[in-house]
C-alpha positions in Angstrom: -28.2 -24.0 -4.2 -27.8 -21.4 -1.5 -30.4 -18.5 -1.4 -29.1 -15.1 -0.5 -31.2 -12.0 0.3 -30.2 -8.7 -1.4 -29.5 -6.1 1.2 -31.9 -3.4 0.0 -30.5 -0.8 2.4 -27.2 -1.0 0.4 -28.3 -1.7 -3.1 -30.8 1.2 -3.1 -28.5 3.7 -1.4 -26.8 6.2 -3.8 -23.1 5.6 -4.0 -20.1 7.5 -5.3 -17.3 5.2 -6.5 -13.9 6.0 -7.9 -11.9 3.6 -10.0 -8.1 3.6 -10.7 -6.0 4.9 -13.5 -4.6 3.4 -16.7 -2.6 0.2 -15.9 -0.1 -1.4 -18.2 0.9 -5.0 -17.2 3.3 -7.6 -18.5 6.9 -9.0 -18.4 9.3 -6.4 -19.9 6.7 -3.6 -19.9 9.2 -1.1 -18.5 11.0 -1.2 -21.9 8.1 0.8 -23.3 8.6 3.7 -20.9 9.8 5.9 -23.7 6.6 5.4 -25.6 4.5 6.1 -22.5 6.4 9.3 -21.8 6.0 10.4 -25.4 2.2 9.9 -25.2 2.1 11.9 -22.0 4.3 14.6 -23.3 6.9 13.9 -20.6 10.4 15.3 -21.5 12.3 15.8 -18.2 11.1 13.5 -15.4 12.5 13.4 -11.9 13.0 9.7 -10.9 12.0 9.2 -7.3 13.1 6.1 -5.3 14.1 5.1 -1.8 17.6 5.0 -0.4 17.7 1.2 -0.5 16.9 1.1 -4.2 19.3 3.7 -5.6 22.0 1.1 -6.6 19.6 -1.6 -7.8 19.7 -2.7 -11.5 16.2 -1.4 -12.3 17.3 2.2 -11.7 20.0 2.0 -14.4 17.6 0.0 -16.6 15.0 2.8 -16.4 17.6 5.5 -17.1 18.8 3.5 -20.1 15.3 3.2 -21.6 14.8 6.9 -21.1 18.1 7.8 -22.8 17.2 5.6 -25.7 14.0 7.6 -26.1 16.0 10.9 -25.9 14.4 11.8 -22.6 16.6 13.5 -19.9 16.1 12.7 -16.2 17.6 13.1 -12.8 17.4 10.9 -9.7 16.1 11.7 -6.1 16.7 8.8 -3.7 16.4 10.4 -0.3 13.2 8.5 0.7 13.2 6.5 4.0 11.3 3.2 4.5 8.7 5.5 6.3 8.8 8.7 4.2 9.3 11.9 6.3 8.1 15.4 5.7 11.7 16.8 5.5 12.5 14.3 2.7 9.4 15.4 0.8 10.6 19.1 1.0 14.0 18.1 -0.3 12.4 16.3 -3.2 10.2 19.2 -4.1 13.3 21.5 -4.1 15.1 19.1 -6.4 12.1 19.0 -8.7 12.0 22.8 -8.9 15.7 23.4 -9.3 15.9 20.8 -12.1 13.0 22.3 -13.9 11.4 18.9 -14.2 8.0 18.4 -15.8 7.0 15.1 -14.2 7.8 12.3 -11.8 8.5 8.7 -12.4 8.4 7.0 -9.0 9.9 3.5 -8.9 10.4 1.1 -6.0 8.3 -0.2 -3.1 5.5 1.5 -1.2 7.9 4.0 0.4 9.0 5.3 -3.1 5.4 5.4 -4.3 4.3 7.5 -1.3 7.4 9.7 -1.6 6.8 10.4 -5.3 3.1 11.2 -4.8 3.9 13.5 -1.8 6.5 15.4 -3.8 4.0 15.8 -6.6 1.6 17.6 -4.2 4.1 20.4 -3.4 6.4 20.4 -6.5 4.5 23.1 -8.5 3.2 25.3 -5.7 4.0 26.9 -2.4 1.3 25.1 -0.4 2.7 23.5 2.8 2.7 19.7 2.7 0.4 19.3 5.8 -2.3 21.4 4.2 -2.9 18.3 2.1 -3.7 16.1 5.2 -6.7 14.0 4.3 -9.1 15.3 7.0 -8.6 18.9 6.0 -10.4 20.7 3.1 -8.4 20.1 -0.1 -6.4 23.2 -1.2 -7.3 24.9 -4.4 -5.0 24.0 -7.3 -4.9 26.4 -10.2 -5.6 24.9 -13.6 -2.7 27.0 -14.9 -0.3 25.2 -12.5 -1.5 21.6 -12.1 0.3 18.8 -10.4 3.1 17.2 -12.4 2.3 14.1 -14.4 3.1 10.9 -12.4 4.1 7.4 -13.5 4.3 4.7 -10.8 6.4 1.6 -11.3 6.2 -0.8 -8.3 9.2 -3.2 -7.8 7.6 -5.0 -4.9 4.3 -6.8 -4.7 2.7 -5.5 -1.6 1.4 -1.9 -1.2 -0.7 -1.4 -4.2 0.1 2.3 -3.8 0.6 2.7 -7.6 -3.0 3.3 -8.4 -4.3 5.7 -5.7 -4.0 9.3 -4.8 -3.0 9.0 -1.1 0.5 8.9 0.6 1.5 8.1 4.1 4.1 10.5 5.5 5.7 10.8 8.9 5.4 14.1 10.7 8.8 14.3 12.4 7.8 16.7 15.1 4.7 14.7 16.1 6.2 11.3 15.4 3.0 10.2 13.8 2.0 9.1 10.3 -0.6 11.0 8.4 -2.4 10.4 5.2 -2.0 13.2 2.6 -4.2 13.5 -0.5 -5.7 15.6 -3.2 -8.5 14.5 -5.5 -6.8 16.0 -8.5 -3.5 14.1 -8.0 -3.9 10.8 -9.9 -1.1 8.8 -11.4 -1.1 9.1 -15.2 0.0 5.5 -15.5 0.8 2.5 -13.3 3.3 0.3 -15.0 3.4 -3.3 -13.7 6.4 -5.4 -14.9 6.9 -8.6 -12.9 10.4 -9.0 -14.2 11.3 -6.1 -11.8 10.4 -8.3 -8.8 12.5 -11.3 -9.7 15.5 -10.2 -7.6 13.4 -9.4 -4.5 14.9 -11.4 -1.6 12.7 -14.0 0.1 12.2 -11.8 3.2 10.9 -8.8 1.3 8.8 -11.1 -0.9 7.2 -12.5 2.3 6.7 -9.1 3.9 5.3 -7.3 0.9 3.1 -10.3 0.0 1.6 -10.4 3.5 1.0 -6.7 3.1 -1.0 -7.3 -0.1 -3.0 -9.9 1.7 -3.7 -7.6 4.6 -4.9 -4.9 2.2 -7.3 -7.3 0.5 -8.7 -8.7 3.8 -9.0 -5.3 5.6 -10.5 -3.6 2.5 -13.0 -6.4 2.0 -14.1 -6.3 5.7 -14.8 -2.5 5.7 -18.5 -1.9 5.8 -20.3 -0.5 2.7 -21.4 -1.5 -0.7 -18.7 -1.3 -3.3 -18.7 -4.3 -5.6 -15.7 -3.1 -7.6 -13.5 -2.9 -4.5 -14.9 -6.2 -3.0 -14.4 -8.0 -6.3 -10.9 -6.8 -6.5 -10.3 -7.9 -2.9 -11.5 -11.4 -3.5 -9.5 -11.8 -6.8 -6.5 -10.5 -4.9 -6.9 -13.2 -2.2 -7.4 -15.9 -4.9 -4.1 -14.9 -6.6 -2.3 -14.7 -3.3 -3.3 -18.2 -2.4 -1.9 -19.5 -5.6 1.2 -17.3 -5.9 2.7 -16.2 -2.5 4.3 -19.5 -1.5 5.7 -20.0 -5.0 7.1 -16.5 -5.1 8.9 -17.0 -1.8 10.1 -20.5 -2.4 10.7 -20.3 -6.2 11.9 -16.7 -6.6 12.5 -17.0 -10.4 9.0 -18.2 -11.0 7.8 -15.4 -13.2 4.2 -16.5 -13.2 4.1 -16.4 -9.4 5.8 -13.0 -9.4 3.2 -11.8 -11.9 0.4 -13.2 -9.8 1.6 -11.4 -6.8 2.1 -8.1 -8.6 -1.5 -8.1 -9.9 -2.7 -9.3 -6.5 -0.9 -6.3 -4.9 -2.5 -3.9 -7.4 -5.9 -5.3 -6.8 -5.4 -5.1 -3.0 -4.6 -1.4 -3.5 -7.9 -1.0 -5.3 -9.7 -2.9 -2.6 -8.8 -0.5 0.2 -10.3 2.5 -1.6 -13.1 1.6 0.7 -10.9 2.1 3.8 -8.7 -0.1 6.0 -8.9 -1.2 9.7 -7.1 -1.6 13.0 -4.1 -3.5 11.5 -3.1 -0.3 9.6 -4.1 2.0 12.5 -1.6 0.2 14.7 1.0 -0.4 12.1 1.2 3.2 10.9 2.0 4.4 14.4 4.5 1.6 15.1 6.3 2.4 11.9 6.3 6.2 12.6 8.0 5.6 16.0 10.3 2.6 15.3 10.8 2.8 11.6 9.7 -0.8 11.1 8.9 -2.2 7.7 5.2 -1.5 7.0 4.4 -4.9 5.4 6.1 -6.9 8.1 4.4 -4.9 10.8 1.0 -5.5 9.2 1.7 -9.2 8.9 2.5 -9.5 12.6 -0.5 -7.5 13.8 -3.0 -9.1 11.3 -4.0 -12.3 13.3 -4.7 -10.2 16.5 -7.1 -7.9 14.7 -8.7 -10.9 12.8 -9.6 -12.5 16.1 -11.2 -9.2 17.2 -13.1 -8.4 14.0 -14.2 -11.6 12.4 -16.5 -13.4 14.8 -19.6 -11.6 13.6 -18.6 -11.6 9.9 -19.3 -15.2 8.9 -20.6 -14.5 5.4 -17.5 -12.4 4.5 -15.3 -15.0 6.0 -17.0 -17.7 3.9 -16.3 -15.7 0.7 -12.7 -15.0 1.6 -12.2 -18.7 2.5 -13.6 -19.7 -0.9 -11.4 -17.3 -2.7 -8.3 -18.7 -0.9 -9.4 -22.3 -1.5 -9.7 -23.2 2.2 -11.7 -26.3 2.8 -13.3 -25.2 6.1 -15.1 -21.8 5.8 -15.5 -21.1 9.6 -14.1 -18.1 11.3 -11.7 -20.1 13.5 -10.4 -22.1 10.5 -9.9 -19.0 8.4 -7.8 -17.4 11.1 -5.9 -20.6 11.7 -5.1 -20.9 7.9 -3.9 -17.3 7.8 -1.6 -18.0 10.8 -0.2 -21.1 9.0 0.5 -19.1 5.9 2.3 -16.5 8.0 4.4 -19.3 9.6 5.3 -20.8 6.3 6.6 -17.5 4.9 8.5 -17.0 8.2 6.8 -13.9 9.6 7.8 -13.2 13.3 5.2 -14.0 15.9 5.4 -10.7 17.8 6.4 -7.0 17.4 8.8 -7.5 20.2 10.9 -9.6 17.9 11.4 -6.6 15.6 12.3 -4.2 18.4 9.0 -2.8 19.6 8.8 -2.6 23.5 5.7 -3.2 25.6 6.3 0.1 27.3 5.0 1.9 24.2 1.6 0.3 24.1 -0.3 3.1 25.7 1.2 5.7 23.5 0.7 3.7 20.3 -2.9 3.0 21.3 -3.6 6.8 21.7 -2.0 7.6 18.3 -3.7 4.6 16.5 -7.1 5.8 17.6 -6.5 9.0 15.7 -5.6 7.2 12.5 -8.1 7.3 9.6 -8.0 3.5 9.4 -9.3 3.3 13.0 -12.5 5.0 11.8 -13.2 2.5 9.0 -12.6 -0.7 11.0 -15.8 -2.8 10.8 -16.0 -3.1 14.6 -15.6 -0.2 17.0 -12.9 -0.5 19.7 -12.6 1.2 23.0 -9.3 2.4 24.4 -9.1 -0.6 26.6 -9.8 -3.0 23.7 -7.2 -1.2 21.5 -4.7 -1.3 24.2 -5.2 -5.1 24.5 -4.8 -5.5 20.8 -1.5 -3.5 20.8 -0.1 -5.4 23.8 -1.0 -8.7 22.2 0.7 -7.7 19.0 3.8 -6.8 20.9 4.0 -9.8 23.1 2.3 -12.7 21.4 0.4 -12.0 18.1 0.0 -15.7 17.3 
């Protein structure tokens, strides 16, 4: 039996942990939306989704369940794959003009971020960028709180349904920023794997790799947080069992359920923070409007080769969770690359339209991203530039 020493510097240091919100999981769970709204005293929600989802069956299904519960609603669908500040302003205006009392956001990570961002400004006159994470949080009157928020993910990737943050593109600066307020928390995350059955293989791959990236990066962030770390390892375990099946057998409901829970757990894992994969991906997405999960998946091996050589113990535990036979750093990275190959992730950002000429600019912006600060290994400009160039030219 292996002996491990307790790190007294961590276990004896006072910690402040947060944990997510109520979660309802199960096939067909969305049919209970009327009951959930009733319990939350929701009577006139604004449904928020992205442009690509507005015609998909789950929107009409959601409307039908609300009508059956005698709940009126309206739809706002002007959210891009990388939500923009002008879209959030339009959503807030629609919320106010429709005299809505709540938001039900349904779709992928973009819809989740859009819905949360609209919540921040829907009931007040505070400018959106006053909620930027690195600034002091604006005062919210108890007489005029944020609207109640229900999050319904239809992809298994971002895990954005449980947290209080949203990534929004600043159009003028062409950068992504994290917006946040500690008092904005979803009232409910509703996880229904039936909603993911029609997800095409490409999006299943991209979003599944996104969930894996969240779990890996969250787990590798320094600090003692057993709840986040436990969620990360269970997420990786479920991904190792479910991702291939969800891609190759799209009607496999158990695999879809496994990935949806893995995604949610990955979102919990990165309450600790993220790393250089996201620092780079955020800025690439802001400039080139690339799919966030796909961009993460391409960049991941490059950052793993940079971060992991001194993290043998964490690599061992991740390898065990993913049922890899060899627990060495090199083998772990090789196994992740094989997984990405099997689910047909491109091998470079250049394959999705990102030119090498942007490397310096992306590097400068990525080093200002919050995820850069929580990466487990510090990186100089030169090192970051090499990582960005490698991601563009030959990530694996």
